[in-house]
C-alpha positions as a LaTeX table, in Angstrom:
\begin{tabular}{lrrr}
\hline
Residue & $x$ (\AA) & $y$ (\AA) & $z$ (\AA) \\
\hline
Met1 & $-40.33$ & $-6.39$ & $-109.16$ \\
Pro2 & $-39.67$ & $-2.72$ & $-108.29$ \\
Leu3 & $-37.68$ & $-1.85$ & $-105.18$ \\
Ile4 & $-39.05$ & 0.79 & $-102.83$ \\
Thr5 & $-36.04$ & 2.85 & $-101.81$ \\
Lys6 & $-35.62$ & 4.85 & $-98.63$ \\
Ser7 & $-36.37$ & 8.05 & $-100.53$ \\
Ile8 & $-39.60$ & 6.57 & $-101.93$ \\
Phe9 & $-40.51$ & 5.42 & $-98.43$ \\
Arg10 & $-40.04$ & 9.02 & $-97.29$ \\
Glu11 & $-42.29$ & 10.22 & $-100.12$ \\
Leu12 & $-44.97$ & 7.74 & $-99.07$ \\
Ala13 & $-44.67$ & 8.80 & $-95.44$ \\
Glu14 & $-45.21$ & 12.44 & $-96.36$ \\
Val15 & $-48.47$ & 11.85 & $-98.30$ \\
Arg16 & $-51.51$ & 13.44 & $-96.65$ \\
Gln17 & $-54.63$ & 13.12 & $-98.77$ \\
Arg18 & $-57.71$ & 10.96 & $-99.16$ \\
Pro19 & $-57.96$ & 8.26 & $-100.23$ \\
Cys20 & $-54.67$ & 6.50 & $-99.47$ \\
Ile21 & $-54.87$ & 2.73 & $-99.87$ \\
Ser22 & $-52.36$ & 0.41 & $-98.15$ \\
Ile23 & $-52.44$ & $-3.36$ & $-98.71$ \\
Tyr24 & $-50.16$ & $-6.02$ & $-97.21$ \\
Ile25 & $-50.28$ & $-9.75$ & $-97.94$ \\
Pro26 & $-47.97$ & $-12.73$ & $-97.34$ \\
Thr27 & $-46.61$ & $-14.33$ & $-100.52$ \\
Ser28 & $-44.45$ & $-17.25$ & $-101.64$ \\
Arg29 & $-41.06$ & $-17.13$ & $-103.32$ \\
Ser30 & $-41.91$ & $-19.70$ & $-105.96$ \\
Gly31 & $-44.85$ & $-20.75$ & $-108.11$ \\
Asp32 & $-47.69$ & $-18.63$ & $-109.46$ \\
Asn33 & $-48.83$ & $-17.44$ & $-105.99$ \\
Lys34 & $-52.42$ & $-18.42$ & $-106.72$ \\
Lys35 & $-53.45$ & $-18.24$ & $-103.05$ \\
Ser36 & $-51.72$ & $-14.91$ & $-102.60$ \\
Arg37 & $-53.47$ & $-13.50$ & $-105.65$ \\
Ile38 & $-56.80$ & $-14.54$ & $-104.13$ \\
Arg39 & $-55.83$ & $-12.79$ & $-100.89$ \\
Phe40 & $-54.92$ & $-9.68$ & $-102.83$ \\
Lys41 & $-58.17$ & $-9.79$ & $-104.81$ \\
Asn42 & $-60.12$ & $-10.00$ & $-101.57$ \\
Lys43 & $-58.26$ & $-7.01$ & $-100.15$ \\
Val44 & $-58.98$ & $-5.00$ & $-103.32$ \\
Gln45 & $-62.67$ & $-5.83$ & $-102.89$ \\
Glu46 & $-62.47$ & $-4.68$ & $-99.26$ \\
Val47 & $-61.01$ & $-1.29$ & $-100.15$ \\
Arg48 & $-63.53$ & $-0.83$ & $-102.98$ \\
Lys49 & $-66.35$ & $-1.48$ & $-100.51$ \\
Glu50 & $-64.84$ & 0.99 & $-98.06$ \\
Leu51 & $-64.51$ & 3.62 & $-100.80$ \\
Gln52 & $-68.16$ & 3.07 & $-101.65$ \\
Glu53 & $-69.09$ & 3.56 & $-97.99$ \\
Gln54 & $-67.17$ & 6.82 & $-98.13$ \\
Glu55 & $-69.51$ & 7.86 & $-100.97$ \\
Met56 & $-67.13$ & 7.56 & $-103.88$ \\
Gln57 & $-69.03$ & 6.82 & $-107.09$ \\
His58 & $-68.76$ & 3.36 & $-108.67$ \\
Lys59 & $-67.13$ & 4.67 & $-111.85$ \\
Gln60 & $-64.59$ & 6.66 & $-109.84$ \\
Ile61 & $-63.78$ & 3.62 & $-107.73$ \\
Gln62 & $-63.16$ & 1.46 & $-110.80$ \\
Glu63 & $-60.93$ & 4.08 & $-112.41$ \\
Phe64 & $-59.03$ & 4.86 & $-109.22$ \\
Thr65 & $-58.31$ & 1.21 & $-108.38$ \\
Gln66 & $-57.35$ & 0.23 & $-111.93$ \\
Pro67 & $-53.63$ & $-0.02$ & $-111.01$ \\
Leu68 & $-54.55$ & $-2.63$ & $-108.39$ \\
Glu69 & $-56.48$ & $-4.61$ & $-111.02$ \\
Met70 & $-53.52$ & $-4.44$ & $-113.41$ \\
Leu71 & $-51.20$ & $-5.77$ & $-110.73$ \\
Leu72 & $-53.65$ & $-8.57$ & $-109.95$ \\
Glu73 & $-53.59$ & $-9.64$ & $-113.61$ \\
Asp74 & $-49.78$ & $-9.39$ & $-113.99$ \\
Gly75 & $-48.83$ & $-13.07$ & $-113.94$ \\
Asp76 & $-45.11$ & $-12.33$ & $-114.33$ \\
Ala77 & $-45.10$ & $-10.14$ & $-111.23$ \\
Trp78 & $-46.72$ & $-12.90$ & $-109.15$ \\
Arg79 & $-44.03$ & $-15.35$ & $-110.26$ \\
His80 & $-41.33$ & $-13.09$ & $-108.79$ \\
Met81 & $-42.48$ & $-12.63$ & $-105.21$ \\
Ser82 & $-40.74$ & $-12.87$ & $-101.85$ \\
Asp83 & $-42.19$ & $-13.33$ & $-98.35$ \\
Gly84 & $-44.49$ & $-10.32$ & $-98.45$ \\
Leu85 & $-46.06$ & $-7.78$ & $-100.81$ \\
Ala86 & $-46.89$ & $-4.18$ & $-99.93$ \\
Val87 & $-49.00$ & $-1.99$ & $-102.23$ \\
Phe88 & $-49.77$ & 1.73 & $-101.96$ \\
Leu89 & $-52.23$ & 3.78 & $-104.02$ \\
Ser90 & $-53.34$ & 7.39 & $-103.77$ \\
Pro91 & $-54.33$ & 10.02 & $-106.37$ \\
Gly92 & $-51.32$ & 10.38 & $-108.63$ \\
Lys93 & $-49.18$ & 7.80 & $-106.79$ \\
Phe94 & $-48.87$ & 4.02 & $-107.08$ \\
Ala95 & $-46.05$ & 1.96 & $-105.59$ \\
Tyr96 & $-45.57$ & $-1.68$ & $-104.72$ \\
Ser97 & $-42.69$ & $-3.95$ & $-103.80$ \\
Val98 & $-41.82$ & $-7.33$ & $-102.35$ \\
Phe99 & $-40.02$ & $-7.60$ & $-99.03$ \\
Pro100 & $-38.22$ & $-10.33$ & $-97.08$ \\
Val101 & $-40.90$ & $-9.97$ & $-94.40$ \\
Arg102 & $-43.99$ & $-12.15$ & $-94.02$ \\
Phe103 & $-46.71$ & $-9.56$ & $-93.53$ \\
Lys104 & $-50.06$ & $-10.19$ & $-91.95$ \\
Glu105 & $-52.97$ & $-9.62$ & $-94.33$ \\
Tyr106 & $-54.06$ & $-6.04$ & $-94.01$ \\
Ala107 & $-55.89$ & $-3.34$ & $-95.99$ \\
Glu108 & $-56.65$ & 0.24 & $-95.08$ \\
Val109 & $-58.20$ & 3.35 & $-96.64$ \\
Asn110 & $-57.09$ & 6.53 & $-94.90$ \\
Thr111 & $-55.68$ & 10.02 & $-95.37$ \\
His112 & $-52.12$ & 8.64 & $-95.37$ \\
Phe113 & $-50.33$ & 5.35 & $-96.00$ \\
Tyr114 & $-49.96$ & 2.76 & $-93.25$ \\
Leu115 & $-46.20$ & 2.08 & $-93.15$ \\
Leu116 & $-45.59$ & 0.61 & $-89.69$ \\
Pro117 & $-44.90$ & $-2.95$ & $-91.01$ \\
Leu118 & $-42.05$ & $-1.55$ & $-93.14$ \\
Met119 & $-40.21$ & 0.24 & $-90.36$ \\
Pro120 & $-37.80$ & $-2.64$ & $-89.52$ \\
Val121 & $-36.68$ & $-2.67$ & $-93.17$ \\
Phe122 & $-36.39$ & 1.05 & $-93.85$ \\
Asn123 & $-35.06$ & 2.21 & $-90.52$ \\
Gly124 & $-31.90$ & 0.14 & $-90.69$ \\
Asp125 & $-33.10$ & $-2.41$ & $-88.13$ \\
Gly126 & $-31.40$ & $-5.47$ & $-89.52$ \\
Gln127 & $-31.62$ & $-4.74$ & $-93.25$ \\
Phe128 & $-28.66$ & $-5.84$ & $-95.38$ \\
Phe129 & $-27.75$ & $-7.02$ & $-98.87$ \\
Val130 & $-25.74$ & $-10.03$ & $-100.04$ \\
Leu131 & $-23.98$ & $-10.04$ & $-103.41$ \\
Ala132 & $-23.07$ & $-13.55$ & $-104.62$ \\
Leu133 & $-20.25$ & $-12.74$ & $-107.03$ \\
Ser134 & $-18.23$ & $-14.90$ & $-109.42$ \\
Leu135 & $-17.04$ & $-14.52$ & $-113.01$ \\
Asn136 & $-19.91$ & $-16.80$ & $-114.08$ \\
Gln137 & $-22.91$ & $-15.13$ & $-112.43$ \\
Val138 & $-23.99$ & $-12.30$ & $-110.13$ \\
Arg139 & $-26.91$ & $-12.61$ & $-107.70$ \\
Leu140 & $-28.27$ & $-10.06$ & $-105.22$ \\
Phe141 & $-30.32$ & $-10.74$ & $-102.09$ \\
Glu142 & $-32.01$ & $-8.51$ & $-99.55$ \\
Gly143 & $-32.15$ & $-9.78$ & $-96.00$ \\
Thr144 & $-33.28$ & $-8.97$ & $-92.49$ \\
Arg145 & $-32.71$ & $-10.89$ & $-89.30$ \\
Asp146 & $-35.34$ & $-13.53$ & $-90.10$ \\
His147 & $-35.97$ & $-13.32$ & $-93.84$ \\
Val148 & $-34.24$ & $-13.12$ & $-97.21$ \\
Ala149 & $-35.41$ & $-12.45$ & $-100.76$ \\
Gly150 & $-33.82$ & $-12.41$ & $-104.18$ \\
Ile151 & $-33.66$ & $-9.20$ & $-106.24$ \\
Ala152 & $-33.89$ & $-9.58$ & $-110.02$ \\
Ile153 & $-30.79$ & $-7.93$ & $-111.52$ \\
Glu154 & $-30.14$ & $-10.13$ & $-114.55$ \\
Asp155 & $-31.02$ & $-7.33$ & $-116.97$ \\
Leu156 & $-29.34$ & $-4.62$ & $-114.90$ \\
Val157 & $-25.94$ & $-5.99$ & $-113.89$ \\
Pro158 & $-23.47$ & $-7.86$ & $-116.16$ \\
Gln159 & $-23.62$ & $-11.52$ & $-115.22$ \\
Thr160 & $-20.31$ & $-12.83$ & $-116.60$ \\
Leu161 & $-16.87$ & $-11.53$ & $-117.43$ \\
Gln162 & $-17.70$ & $-12.10$ & $-121.11$ \\
Asp163 & $-20.57$ & $-9.61$ & $-120.77$ \\
Thr164 & $-18.00$ & $-6.95$ & $-120.01$ \\
Val165 & $-14.82$ & $-7.84$ & $-121.93$ \\
Gly166 & $-16.33$ & $-9.61$ & $-124.91$ \\
His167 & $-17.32$ & $-13.09$ & $-126.01$ \\
Asp168 & $-13.89$ & $-14.21$ & $-127.22$ \\
His169 & $-13.55$ & $-15.74$ & $-123.77$ \\
Glu170 & $-14.88$ & $-19.20$ & $-123.07$ \\
Gln171 & $-16.35$ & $-19.66$ & $-119.64$ \\
Lys172 & $-13.92$ & $-21.49$ & $-117.41$ \\
Ser173 & $-13.81$ & $-22.81$ & $-113.91$ \\
Leu174 & $-11.00$ & $-20.82$ & $-112.30$ \\
Gln175 & $-8.35$ & $-22.60$ & $-110.30$ \\
Phe176 & $-6.76$ & $-20.99$ & $-107.26$ \\
Arg177 & $-3.33$ & $-20.37$ & $-108.75$ \\
Thr178 & $-1.77$ & $-17.38$ & $-110.41$ \\
Gly179 & 1.20 & $-16.62$ & $-112.58$ \\
Gln180 & 2.85 & $-13.63$ & $-114.23$ \\
Ser181 & 2.64 & $-12.58$ & $-117.84$ \\
Gly182 & 5.66 & $-11.22$ & $-119.64$ \\
Ser183 & 4.61 & $-7.70$ & $-118.66$ \\
Gly184 & 4.31 & $-8.61$ & $-114.98$ \\
Gln185 & 0.51 & $-8.72$ & $-115.25$ \\
Ser186 & $-1.14$ & $-11.35$ & $-113.03$ \\
Val187 & $-2.92$ & $-14.08$ & $-114.99$ \\
Tyr188 & $-5.67$ & $-16.33$ & $-113.59$ \\
His189 & $-5.56$ & $-19.72$ & $-115.29$ \\
Gly190 & $-8.71$ & $-21.66$ & $-115.97$ \\
Gln191 & $-9.64$ & $-25.13$ & $-117.01$ \\
Gly192 & $-10.44$ & $-25.58$ & $-120.68$ \\
Arg193 & $-9.38$ & $-23.88$ & $-123.89$ \\
Gly194 & $-9.16$ & $-20.18$ & $-124.56$ \\
Lys195 & $-7.44$ & $-17.05$ & $-123.37$ \\
Asp196 & $-6.49$ & $-16.68$ & $-119.69$ \\
Tyr197 & $-8.27$ & $-14.09$ & $-117.59$ \\
Lys198 & $-5.97$ & $-11.16$ & $-116.83$ \\
Lys199 & $-6.28$ & $-9.10$ & $-113.69$ \\
Glu200 & $-7.06$ & $-5.95$ & $-115.63$ \\
Glu201 & $-9.96$ & $-7.70$ & $-117.39$ \\
Ile202 & $-11.38$ & $-8.95$ & $-114.08$ \\
Val203 & $-11.09$ & $-5.51$ & $-112.52$ \\
Lys204 & $-12.83$ & $-3.99$ & $-115.54$ \\
His205 & $-15.68$ & $-6.45$ & $-115.08$ \\
Leu206 & $-15.92$ & $-5.78$ & $-111.34$ \\
Arg207 & $-16.02$ & $-2.04$ & $-111.92$ \\
Glu208 & $-18.90$ & $-2.52$ & $-114.32$ \\
Val209 & $-20.68$ & $-4.72$ & $-111.77$ \\
Asp210 & $-20.17$ & $-2.03$ & $-109.14$ \\
Arg211 & $-21.34$ & 0.74 & $-111.48$ \\
Ser212 & $-24.52$ & $-1.14$ & $-112.35$ \\
Leu213 & $-25.14$ & $-2.26$ & $-108.78$ \\
Thr214 & $-24.82$ & 1.30 & $-107.49$ \\
Lys215 & $-27.81$ & 2.24 & $-109.63$ \\
Val216 & $-29.85$ & $-0.61$ & $-108.12$ \\
Leu217 & $-28.89$ & 0.28 & $-104.53$ \\
Arg218 & $-29.10$ & 4.05 & $-104.93$ \\
Asn219 & $-30.43$ & 5.71 & $-101.76$ \\
Tyr220 & $-29.68$ & 2.64 & $-99.63$ \\
Asp221 & $-27.09$ & 2.58 & $-96.87$ \\
Ala222 & $-27.62$ & $-0.95$ & $-95.50$ \\
Pro223 & $-24.51$ & $-3.16$ & $-95.24$ \\
Leu224 & $-23.51$ & $-5.04$ & $-98.39$ \\
Val225 & $-21.83$ & $-8.42$ & $-97.82$ \\
Ile226 & $-19.97$ & $-10.03$ & $-100.71$ \\
Ala227 & $-19.94$ & $-13.82$ & $-101.15$ \\
Cys228 & $-17.00$ & $-14.76$ & $-103.37$ \\
Val229 & $-13.55$ & $-16.32$ & $-103.44$ \\
Asp230 & $-10.94$ & $-14.29$ & $-101.60$ \\
Tyr231 & $-8.92$ & $-13.01$ & $-104.56$ \\
Ile232 & $-12.08$ & $-11.72$ & $-106.28$ \\
Phe233 & $-13.03$ & $-9.91$ & $-103.07$ \\
Ala234 & $-9.60$ & $-8.26$ & $-102.88$ \\
Leu235 & $-10.10$ & $-6.92$ & $-106.41$ \\
Tyr236 & $-13.73$ & $-5.95$ & $-105.82$ \\
Lys237 & $-12.76$ & $-3.75$ & $-102.87$ \\
Thr238 & $-10.61$ & $-1.66$ & $-105.21$ \\
Ala239 & $-13.57$ & $-1.25$ & $-107.60$ \\
Asn240 & $-16.32$ & $-0.70$ & $-105.02$ \\
Thr241 & $-18.06$ & 2.66 & $-104.63$ \\
Tyr242 & $-20.97$ & 1.54 & $-102.40$ \\
Asn243 & $-20.74$ & 3.44 & $-99.14$ \\
Asn244 & $-21.35$ & 0.54 & $-96.74$ \\
Leu245 & $-19.40$ & $-2.44$ & $-98.06$ \\
Tyr246 & $-18.82$ & $-4.94$ & $-95.25$ \\
Pro247 & $-15.05$ & $-5.41$ & $-94.77$ \\
Asn248 & $-15.13$ & $-9.22$ & $-94.71$ \\
Asn249 & $-16.50$ & $-11.57$ & $-97.35$ \\
Ile250 & $-18.30$ & $-14.91$ & $-97.22$ \\
Ser251 & $-15.39$ & $-16.91$ & $-98.55$ \\
Gly252 & $-15.74$ & $-19.51$ & $-101.29$ \\
Asn253 & $-17.35$ & $-20.00$ & $-104.68$ \\
Pro254 & $-21.01$ & $-18.87$ & $-104.26$ \\
Asp255 & $-22.36$ & $-20.30$ & $-107.53$ \\
Glu256 & $-23.86$ & $-23.40$ & $-105.94$ \\
Ala257 & $-24.75$ & $-21.79$ & $-102.61$ \\
His258 & $-28.44$ & $-21.54$ & $-101.75$ \\
Met259 & $-29.96$ & $-18.19$ & $-100.83$ \\
Glu260 & $-30.83$ & $-19.37$ & $-97.32$ \\
Ser261 & $-27.27$ & $-20.52$ & $-96.67$ \\
Leu262 & $-25.82$ & $-17.18$ & $-97.76$ \\
His263 & $-28.38$ & $-15.40$ & $-95.61$ \\
Gln264 & $-27.34$ & $-17.36$ & $-92.51$ \\
Lys265 & $-23.66$ & $-16.68$ & $-93.10$ \\
Ala266 & $-24.24$ & $-12.98$ & $-93.72$ \\
Trp267 & $-26.36$ & $-12.60$ & $-90.59$ \\
Ala268 & $-23.64$ & $-14.34$ & $-88.57$ \\
Leu269 & $-21.24$ & $-11.60$ & $-89.71$ \\
Leu270 & $-23.64$ & $-8.71$ & $-89.04$ \\
Lys271 & $-25.63$ & $-9.83$ & $-86.02$ \\
Asp272 & $-23.41$ & $-8.39$ & $-83.30$ \\
Glu273 & $-23.28$ & $-4.94$ & $-84.91$ \\
Phe274 & $-27.05$ & $-4.77$ & $-85.36$ \\
Glu275 & $-27.80$ & $-6.01$ & $-81.86$ \\
Lys276 & $-25.13$ & $-3.75$ & $-80.38$ \\
His277 & $-26.96$ & $-0.59$ & $-81.41$ \\
Arg278 & $-30.34$ & $-1.88$ & $-80.22$ \\
Lys279 & $-28.90$ & $-2.82$ & $-76.80$ \\
Glu280 & $-27.13$ & 0.54 & $-76.52$ \\
Thr281 & $-30.38$ & 2.41 & $-77.16$ \\
Leu282 & $-32.16$ & 0.38 & $-74.48$ \\
Arg283 & $-29.38$ & 1.15 & $-71.97$ \\
Gln284 & $-29.59$ & 4.80 & $-73.01$ \\
Tyr285 & $-33.34$ & 4.75 & $-72.35$ \\
Glu286 & $-32.72$ & 3.61 & $-68.77$ \\
Phe287 & $-30.16$ & 6.38 & $-68.24$ \\
Leu288 & $-32.35$ & 9.09 & $-69.81$ \\
Ser289 & $-35.33$ & 7.91 & $-67.76$ \\
Ser290 & $-33.52$ & 9.04 & $-64.61$ \\
Lys291 & $-33.03$ & 12.44 & $-66.27$ \\
Gly292 & $-36.68$ & 12.86 & $-67.24$ \\
Arg293 & $-35.92$ & 12.51 & $-70.95$ \\
Thr294 & $-38.16$ & 9.57 & $-71.80$ \\
Ala295 & $-41.86$ & 9.14 & $-72.54$ \\
Ser296 & $-44.07$ & 6.09 & $-72.11$ \\
Ile297 & $-47.59$ & 7.55 & $-71.99$ \\
Ile298 & $-49.08$ & 7.56 & $-75.50$ \\
Asp299 & $-50.12$ & 11.24 & $-75.29$ \\
Asp300 & $-46.54$ & 12.23 & $-74.47$ \\
Val301 & $-45.02$ & 9.94 & $-77.09$ \\
Val302 & $-47.28$ & 11.26 & $-79.86$ \\
Ala303 & $-46.61$ & 14.87 & $-78.85$ \\
Ala304 & $-42.84$ & 14.28 & $-78.78$ \\
Ala305 & $-42.98$ & 12.66 & $-82.22$ \\
Glu306 & $-44.92$ & 15.61 & $-83.65$ \\
Glu307 & $-42.36$ & 18.04 & $-82.20$ \\
Gly308 & $-39.34$ & 16.10 & $-83.50$ \\
Arg309 & $-38.04$ & 15.39 & $-80.00$ \\
Ile310 & $-37.77$ & 11.58 & $-80.28$ \\
Glu311 & $-34.28$ & 10.15 & $-80.64$ \\
Thr312 & $-35.44$ & 6.51 & $-80.48$ \\
Ala313 & $-38.97$ & 5.11 & $-80.45$ \\
Phe314 & $-39.75$ & 1.62 & $-79.18$ \\
Leu315 & $-43.07$ & 0.20 & $-80.41$ \\
Lys316 & $-44.60$ & $-3.11$ & $-79.35$ \\
Lys317 & $-44.65$ & $-5.66$ & $-82.17$ \\
Asp318 & $-47.93$ & $-6.64$ & $-83.90$ \\
Gln319 & $-49.99$ & $-3.99$ & $-82.11$ \\
Ser320 & $-52.33$ & $-1.21$ & $-83.24$ \\
Leu321 & $-53.73$ & 1.73 & $-81.33$ \\
Trp322 & $-56.52$ & 3.61 & $-83.08$ \\
Gly323 & $-57.13$ & 7.26 & $-82.39$ \\
Arg324 & $-56.58$ & 10.82 & $-83.54$ \\
Val325 & $-55.09$ & 14.10 & $-82.41$ \\
Asp326 & $-57.45$ & 17.03 & $-81.83$ \\
Lys327 & $-56.21$ & 19.85 & $-84.07$ \\
Lys328 & $-57.18$ & 22.62 & $-81.65$ \\
Ser329 & $-56.08$ & 21.24 & $-78.30$ \\
Gly330 & $-53.42$ & 18.78 & $-79.47$ \\
Lys331 & $-54.97$ & 16.18 & $-77.17$ \\
Val332 & $-54.68$ & 12.52 & $-78.17$ \\
Ile333 & $-58.03$ & 10.75 & $-78.39$ \\
Val334 & $-57.84$ & 6.94 & $-78.27$ \\
Asp335 & $-60.68$ & 4.97 & $-79.89$ \\
Gln336 & $-61.73$ & 1.39 & $-79.32$ \\
Glu337 & $-61.64$ & 0.45 & $-83.00$ \\
Lys338 & $-60.65$ & 1.59 & $-86.48$ \\
Ser339 & $-62.90$ & 4.09 & $-88.26$ \\
Pro340 & $-62.73$ & 6.37 & $-91.34$ \\
Asp341 & $-61.88$ & 9.29 & $-89.06$ \\
Asn342 & $-58.95$ & 7.85 & $-87.12$ \\
His343 & $-55.61$ & 6.17 & $-87.73$ \\
Cys344 & $-53.03$ & 3.99 & $-86.00$ \\
Leu345 & $-51.21$ & 6.18 & $-83.49$ \\
Leu346 & $-48.21$ & 3.83 & $-83.46$ \\
Asp347 & $-47.89$ & 4.26 & $-87.21$ \\
Arg348 & $-48.04$ & 8.03 & $-86.72$ \\
Val349 & $-45.26$ & 7.94 & $-84.11$ \\
Ala350 & $-43.10$ & 5.73 & $-86.32$ \\
Lys351 & $-43.40$ & 7.95 & $-89.40$ \\
Glu352 & $-42.93$ & 11.25 & $-87.57$ \\
Thr353 & $-39.85$ & 9.87 & $-85.80$ \\
Phe354 & $-38.39$ & 8.52 & $-89.02$ \\
Leu355 & $-39.07$ & 11.69 & $-91.03$ \\
Gln356 & $-37.27$ & 13.77 & $-88.40$ \\
Gly357 & $-34.17$ & 11.59 & $-88.22$ \\
Gly358 & $-35.00$ & 9.35 & $-85.28$ \\
Lys359 & $-34.72$ & 5.58 & $-84.95$ \\
Val360 & $-37.70$ & 3.23 & $-84.65$ \\
Tyr361 & $-37.45$ & $-0.26$ & $-83.17$ \\
Ile362 & $-40.33$ & $-2.74$ & $-83.32$ \\
Gln363 & $-39.92$ & $-4.75$ & $-80.13$ \\
Asp364 & $-41.17$ & $-8.07$ & $-78.84$ \\
Pro365 & $-43.20$ & $-7.50$ & $-75.63$ \\
Glu366 & $-40.42$ & $-8.73$ & $-73.36$ \\
Glu367 & $-37.94$ & $-6.34$ & $-75.03$ \\
Met368 & $-39.96$ & $-3.17$ & $-74.42$ \\
Pro369 & $-38.23$ & $-0.75$ & $-72.02$ \\
Ala370 & $-41.59$ & 0.00 & $-70.36$ \\
Asp371 & $-44.90$ & $-1.84$ & $-69.95$ \\
Thr372 & $-46.63$ & 0.10 & $-72.70$ \\
Leu373 & $-47.35$ & 0.01 & $-76.43$ \\
Ala374 & $-44.94$ & 2.87 & $-77.15$ \\
Ala375 & $-41.94$ & 4.36 & $-75.39$ \\
Ala376 & $-39.32$ & 6.87 & $-76.49$ \\
Ser377 & $-35.99$ & 8.37 & $-75.51$ \\
Leu378 & $-36.02$ & 12.11 & $-76.10$ \\
Arg379 & $-33.50$ & 14.55 & $-77.54$ \\
Tyr380 & $-34.55$ & 17.20 & $-75.05$ \\
\hline
\end{tabular}
C-alpha cells in the first residue's frame, strides 16, 4: 500500500480545482475487508451522484472515477489495510494510503481536498515509526498516540543478513557473547553450524537496511524508534542516516513481539516529548492572549490563516463548520450545512496554517484553550 509522504500531503493541500474527491473509511488490519469494501463502494456511488447533480455527463463520470473502481476491485490492496483508508482524486491526480487512524466514513466533492482528518499524522502530532530489527527479519510500523499500522517493506528492505552478505550463512539464533578473531575483529557466535557473524558483516547489513529504509521514509521527520538487542542498536547507530533516530532502543529480541506491544513501548518512550510541546503551546496561548496575539472568533482565525499569521492553530475534534470567504470583502460567511458552493472552514484553517509553517492541533473539547471551534496563537 502506498505511503502518502509529507510532500505529497503538501501537494494535495495546494490543489484548487473542481472536482476534487475525498473519501475516508474505517478498515480492518486483517482479512479481505469485505465490509470496508462495501463502505467504499457506497461512498463511490455517493460521489458519482453528486457529480451528476453538478451536471457532469455520465460517460465523463465513469471515466473520471475509474481509478476508484480499480481500487475497489484490487483484492490484494484490501488485504493490506490498517485502521483507516483515505483516497483522493482530481483531474490528473490520484492518491490513496492507509493510516493508523480509524476514520469516520466521509465523502466529499469540492474544489479542493478535505484533509482535516490527516492533520494529526502529517503535522507531527504524535506520529512516529518503529523498526523491529534483527538479523532474521526487519519490520516497520507507523504509529500515533492511539493507533499503529504495519508498513510493507519486505520487497524494499533486506530482511536477513544473508540477503546482504550472501547465502553461505545459515540462519542462527545469536547468543549474547562475543569473542575476538585473530585479527582483533569481534565475532558473534551463533547456535548451529556455519560461519560466525563478524562485526563488519553485520554493519554492512545494517548500512544496507538504513539505505533502503531511508528511501521508504524520505520526506518524513517523525521519530524512529528501534526495537532490537542492545549490541545491534549500538552498531545500527553508526550506520544510521535518518535524521530523527530516537536515542534509546526498545531492548530485546523483537522477532516474537506483537505490533501492539512494540507500539505501547515506543509510545512510553515518546509520550512526554510529544505532550511537552502541546502543553507548551497551550501555555503560550494564555501568555499571548494577554498581549492581544490570539484569535478565537472564526472570522479572525480564518483571516489570520490566510495571511500566514498563525503560529499554532487549535481545532475542536470531530467538528465541521461549513462556509466560504467572500472574495471581494474577505468576510467569512458561515452556512448551516454543506453545499457545492462552500467548504469546511476548519479544514481551510488547518491547511493554510500547515502550508505556511504553522502547527495544527486537533483537540478534545476540554483541551481547547477557548470555548470555540477554532483558536490560534499568532506570530504578530
